[in-house]
N, C-alpha and C positions, 0 to 999 in steps of 0.2 A: 422503109430503111432495112428491115430485116431481109427483104427480097434482095437488096444490093449485096448485103453480106453473103447470102447463100450463093449468088451468082459468082461473086469474086472467089469465094472459097472453092466452088466448083471448078472454075477456070484454073485456079492454082493447082488443085489436085489432078486435074486432067493433064495440065502441062508437066507436072512430076511423072505422071505415068507414061507419057509419050516419049520422054527423054530416056527411059528405061528400055534396054534391048531385051530384057527378060520378058517372055510371052507366057508367063504363068497365069494360073487362075486367079491369084491374088492381083496381078497387074490389071486383068480384065475386069475384076471386082471393083477396083479403084476407078476404072473409066466408067463404069456403069453408075457407080455412085456419084462420081463427078457430074455426069449428064443428068441424073435424077436431081442433084442439088441446083444445077442450073435451071432446069425446067421448073422446079418448085419455086425457086426465086423469081423467075418470070411470073409465074401464076400468082404469087403473093403480091408482086409489085404492080400487076396490071390492074387498072381500076375495073371494078365489076360494074354494078348498075349504077346509074345516076339517080341520086335522091331527088324527088320532085322539089322545086323551088319552094313550094308552099309548106314542105315539110323539113325546112332547114332554118337555121338562125341567119338572119339578115344582117351582114355586117357593113358597118359605115366607117368611113375614113376618119380617123381620129384627128381632132385639133383641140387645143386647149380652149378655144373660143366655143366649140361645140359642146364640150363637157360642161362649161359654165352656163351656157344657154339651157341645156337640158336640165340641169341641176335647179336653175331658177324656176323652171317649169314645174319642178317637183318630180321629175321622172327618175326612175331607176337607170343606173348607168354601169355597165360591165366593160372594163377596158382590158383588151389583151395586148400588152406590149410584147411584140414578137419580132423574129427575123427569119428569113428563109435558111440562113446557115446555122441557126440554132436547133440542135437535134431534139432537145427536151421540149422546145416550142412546138415542133412538129409532131412529136409523140402525144403531147397534151391535147392537140386538136381533135383527137378521137372523142374526147368528152363532148364536144359540141354536136356530134352526130347521134348521141344517145336520145331515144324518144322522149324519156322524162325530162331531161335538161331542155330540150327544145319546147315542151310544152309548159315548163316552168316559166322560161323566158317570156313565152307568149301570154301566159296567165297573169304574170306580173307586170306586163308591157315594158320590159327591160330594153333599153336600147344598147346594143352591142357594138362597141366602137374597136376598131383595130389599128393599133399604132405600130407600122411596120418600120422596124429600125435596121432594115437589111442594109441601107447605104449610110447608117449611122448619122443621122441628121441631128443638128444641134438643137432643135425644138424638142424632140423627143428625149434626148440626153438631159435636158434641163428639167423636164417632167419627171424623169427617172430619179434624178438627184433630188427633186422635191420630196420624193418618198424614201430617201436614204439609200438610193440603189445606183449602180453604175452600169448594169447591164439587163439583159433579158435572159429568161422570162420574167415578166411581172404581171400579175393579175390583180386588178382593183375592182372593187364593187363599191358604188355609191347608191345606198338604198334610197328608195323614193321617199320624199318628205311626207309625213303623215299629216302634218299641220303646216300651214304656211309660214309660221314663226319659228318652226323646229327644224334645225339642221342635222341630219344624222351623220355620224362619223363614217369615214371611208373604211373599207375591210381590205387589208391586203392578204391575198391567198398565198398558199405555199407554192414553191416552184414546180412541184409534181402535183398535178391535179387527179382527183378521183372524182367519180360521180357523186359519192356521198359528201365530199367536201364541198362541191359546188352547190348542191342541193341544201346542204346545212347552212351555208352562207346566205343563199337567197331566202331561206326560211327565217333568217334573223337570228340563228344559232350561232353561239361563239365557237370558234375553232382555235386549236393550238397549231400555229405554224411550225413549230418544232415537233418532231416526232417524239411520242412518250416511251416507244418501246425501242429498245437498242438491238433489236434482231435485224 
């Protein structure tokens, strides 16, 4: 996303400098800066190296039935309600590439479900509303059942994820979804 912003800014600056008839050092500096911003934007936006499939979280398509089935089995379930047009959803996905998060998901045998609301389907909307929400992002963790007759409560994570928040939730620690500091 930041790469696209840099490219756009570079094109805008370059366009402003081309329209100028003035051939001063300042105009040339703007052009060089614009070209550097465009190149940096492409470099940031270009996918670097592929992470091996074995070193990623495997995402399964969400369905209400799938959640119920996994919970009946006593499995831990992490649901990512997302959409391609949701900027904060896309930024939060960086968390899923962190080695410690990947290892924690594997160690706890957590099933990762992705509910893609890009086309705003009614099934996902109904599920969002069951959590008191009308939109994405929404992250829900259903801890594994420790005993067959005990049902753990769902945990709603904040809209902006950090590695610490996700690890704390997976470790069973209480989190505050409201920010405590006003900075």
